[in-house]
C-alpha positions, 0 to 999 in steps of 0.5 A: 966693287961692281965686278967682283960682284958680277964675278961672284953672281957668275961664280956659281950655280943660280940660287932659287927658291919655289915655295907654296903656301896655302890655308884658309885664308890665302893660297900663294905660290912663288918663285924667287932667282937672287941671280936673276935680271929683275923680271916679274910676274906678280897677281895679288890681287893688290895692284899697287902691292905689284906695283912694289913687289915690281918695283923692289924684284927690279931694283935688287935685280931678283927674278920674281914670279908671285901669284897670291889668292886671299879673302881681299872681301874681309880685308887685306890683313891675311893676305899681306901678312902671307906674303911677306912668310912666304917671300921670307922663306923663300929668301932664306932658302935660297941664300942656303946655309950663306956660305961666302954671302956678305950677309950685311947690306944697306941702302939710301933711296931718293924719290922725289921728296921721300928718301928711305934707309934700309940696313939688312943683316941675314943674321938667322936672328928675326928682328924689325925697326920699322921707322915708317909713320903713314898712321893710316893713308889709302894708296891705290885702295890699299891700307900701308899701314899694312906693310909694317905687318908683310915686313914683320912676317917677312923677318920672321919667317927668313930670319932677317934683321932689318932696318927701315926709316924713313928720313924725309917724304910726304907723297904716301906713294912715294914712300913706299916706292923709296922704301921697297926699291932701297929694300930690293938694292939692300937684298941684293947687296946682302945675298950677294956672293964675294970671292974674299968669303969663302965660309960662313961670314961669323965668327961663329961659323953659323948662320 
């Protein structure tokens, strides 16, 4: 399976997207390469969020270059939501018409006591099932509850069906590092080109 994935990725031109999003509250510039090596340059003004996005890209083998500025003097809500919108749009643009992709992806990732499961369908239909209980716990000066807003914005902009389940976990850093690594691995599987698929992976002929 790994060989087929590698051959399929190398068989096509690199798939990438550059997205800029500027509002009165945020200013984002993001470049995403689906067929990369996990190289990252991320600066959002939120160090823990930077760490999570770097982990996602590293374990999904995406190249990610992101500079984001938001009204953090208010709070992190606008910044994290617009990050999700920007990344979701980039994923949508990079996969194009989705011809030849695997479409579905899933991953279980442990980190010490934490265990996360992420399942993705690049269906064109935005839906988020988010089963990660963290209340208003802070990590690195960031309210981890806002990660739900990030993923909701991402699925809305990307047309993605996304299930995130925390199966075990106590330490908040471990929980979200497992979640983001699992998301990266599941997205890598879903976006991988499969030599067996010569068209759109849907009986409808469109996604």
